[in-house]
N, C-alpha and C positions, 0 to 999 in steps of 0.2 A: 681436532685430530690429536693433539697432545695427550688429552685425557684418555682417549681410546688406545693410543699406543702404550701408555703406561698400564692401563687396565689389562691389556693383552699380555704384557710382561708378567703381571701378577697372576693371571690365569695360568700361564705356562709354568710358572714356578709352583703354583698349587697343584697342578696336574702331575708334575714331577714328584712332589711329596706323596701324592695319592698312590704311586706305584710301590711305595716302601713297605706297606703292610704285607703285600703278596711276596715281595722279595725276602722279607724277614721270615715269613712262614716257610719259604723254601729253605732258608738258612737253618731254621729249626729242624726241618726234616733231614738235613745233612749233619745234624749233631752239634750245631753251634748254639751257644746260649745268648741271652739278650745282651750281656756285657760285651761279649766278643763281637757281636754284630754291630751294635751301636758304636763300640770303640773303633772297629775297622772302618766304619762309615766316616767317622770324623778324622781319623789319622790319614786315610788315603785321600779323603776329600781335601784335607789340609795340604797334602803333598801337591795335589793338582793345582790348588790355589797359589801355593808358594812358587811354583814354576812360572805361572802367569805373572805373579808379582815381580819376580826377578827380572823378567824381560820387559817390564813396564817402563823402567827408567825413572820412576817417581817413588821416592822412599821417605821423604821428609813429612812427618806428621807430628804435631805437638804432643807432649806427654798427656795433656788433658784429653785430647781427642783419642789418643791411643787407649787410655784407660776406659773411656766410654764405649769404644768400639769392642774392646775385649769383653766388657761386661755384657754387651749385646749378644756376642757369640756364645758366652757362657749360658745365657738364658735359653738360647736355641737348643743347646745340648741338653739342658735340664728338661725341656719339653719332651725330648725323646726318651729320657730316662723315666720320667714320671708316667708317660703314656704307656711305656712298655710294662710297667708294674700294673697299671690299670687293665691292660689287655690280658695279663696273666690271671687277674682276679675275676674278670667279667667276660661274657661273650663279646667277641670283637665288634659285633654289630651294635652292642649297647655302649661299649667303651668309646666308640667314635662319636656317639651322640653327646656324651659328656665333654669330649674334647672340643666339639664345635659350639659349646656354650661361649667360646671366645668371640663369637659373632656379636652378641649383645654386650659382653664384657668389654670388648674393644671400643664400642660406641660409648659406654658409660665412662671409661677412662678418658676418652677424648672430651666428653662433656665436662668432666670434673677438672681436668688439668689444663685444657686449652680454652674452655668456655665456648666450644663449638657445638651448638645444639643441632641435632638431626632434623631435617625437614620431613614433611609428610611422606614424600616418595621414598626417602631413606628408611623410615619406619615400616612402610609397607614391604620394602625389599627385605628388611630384617625378619619380618613376620613370615614371609614366603619361604625364606631360607630356613628358618627355624622349624616350621611345620614340615617342610620337605626333608629336613634332616631326621626328624622323628620317624617319618614314613620310610625313608630310604634305609635307616638304621634298624628297621623292623622292631622298634621299641615296644610297640603294642602287642607283639607276639611273645614277649618275654615274661615268664613268671617272676613275681617279686622275690621269690626265694633265690633267684639266680643273682640278685644284686648284693654283693658283699659291701660292707661299709668301707673297707679299705680300698676296694676297686673304685667306688663312687668318689671318695675323697681324692684319690690320686688322679682320677679322670678330670675332676673339677680343678684340681691343682694344675694339671697340664694345660687346661684351657686358660686359666688365669695367667700362667707364665707365658703362654703363647701370645696372649693379648698384650702383656707388658713388653714382650720382645718386639712385636710389631710397632708399638709406640716408640720404643727406644730406637729402632731401625729408622723410623720415619722422622725422628727429631734430632738424633745425635750426629754431630760431625757431618752434616749434609753437604758442606762445601768441599769436603776432602775428596780427592780423585777416587773414582769408583774402584780401581784396582787396589788402592790402599785400603779403602773401606772393606773390600772383600777380604783382603789378607788378614786384617786385624780381627774382623768378626770371625773368620774361619779359625784363626789362632785361638781365640777365646773359646770357641766350641770344642776344639781339639783338646785344650788344657782341661776343660771341665769334664770331658769324656774320659781322659786319661786319669784324672784325679779320682774317679770312682771305680777304677779298675787297676789291675797290676800292669803298669806300662811295659815292663820287660817281658812278662808272659804274653801280653797282647801282641807285641811286635813279633815275638817268636812264633805265635800261632799263625800270624798273617804270613810269615815267610815260609814256615814248614808245612802248612796245610793248604787245603783249597779255599781257606777263608779269604785270601786275596782276590779270588774271582768274584765272589758275591760282594766283597768290600769295594771293588772298583765300581760296580753298578750302584751300590748304596752311596759311595762317595760322590759320584757324578750327579745322581738324581736326588740325593738327599742333602748335599752340601754345596758342591761347586756351582751347579746351574741355578738352583733356587736362591742361594745366597747372592749370586751375581745379579739376578733379575730383581730380587727384593731390594738390594742395595740401591739400585737405580730407581725403581718404581715407587717404593713405599713413601719416600719423602715427597713425591709428587701427588699421589692419590690420597694420602693420609690414612690414619689407622682405622677410621670408621669404615670407609669404603674398602680399604685393604682387607679388613676382617670379613666383609661380605664376599669379596672376590676369592678369598682363600677357601671358601666353601667348595670350590671346584675340586678340592682334594677328595671329597667324598664320592662324587660320580666317577672320578678317575680310579679311586680304590675299588669301586664296585665293578667297573668294566675290566680292570686288570685282573680282579679275582675270577671273573668269568673266563677270561682268555687264558690265564696262566694256571689257575687252580681248578677250573671247571666247576666253580661254585654256582648254585642256583640263585637267581634273583627274581622275586615275585613281581607280578604286575603292579601291586601296590608300591613296591620299592622303586620300580621304574617311574611311576607317577610322582613319587617323592623326589626323584632325581630331576624330573622335568620342572617341578616347582623350584628347586634349587637353581637351575639354569635360568629360569625366568627372573628369580630374585636377583641373581648376579648381574643380569643384563639390564634390569630396570633402571638403575641410576644413570647408566650411560645413555640409554634410550631417551629418558626424560631430559637429560642434559642437551642432547642434540636436537630434540624437538623444541626446547626453549630457545636454543641458539638459532635455529631456523626461523622461528617466529620473529625473533628480534631482528634478524637479517631482512626479513620481508617488510617489517615496519620501517626500517631505515630506507629501503629501496622505495 
């Protein structure tokens, strides 16, 4: 039951991330640029996290752990920055396919750094999610002329940084209290987002325009909630399974785009989404089948 609980947390966090692309498109239509939207996401998200941290009553964290958690948060913000550039250069349905190369990248990182080799069922799950991502992202309907080198490179870079972020979140300062992990990861993300923008201008825009409205949604769904869930779940499920479960972001993005933006999703894309869901559930299903068999043998 523990693995299922933490897997569900990962899924909810990924679903929250999936809403961001539609919210950012709404922000674009209201005249805001990527720097303002990502900046407001992390500034307002950090304020929410800081309030929770202040009431937690647990503030003591070693300098070493503080540095590692700040680095983890900075990586999360860099994912948003690099992916935003990829989306500007490529069709959104293609850019998301490059982002989700983090699925196999995360497994490779885990193999190389922790010597944890994936089993047959994990490899099947990765394959299903990978094919499903290609279909759901409508990659086969895109002409090669639509692929800019800059967009592809930044899409792959966002995937690599996301895989490294999940590894750091799963391995760094895992014994530190969740509220403290959440605060320092959120602080790292806020600092990285602010460093790539004009902080004074950003705060002014949040206060004097409607940016704060979209910023609250982005801060909750793109920082506070997923950071909290990932801080708890990633150390338990590991980066390999975590990368597979994070693929829930794509079905979430597709459904949100249909509901909020009225975008069309083809039957082939829905089939791709179905493959992603099967791939995400496969490791948990296999785990509980094996556990049930072992229980029956003991009985």
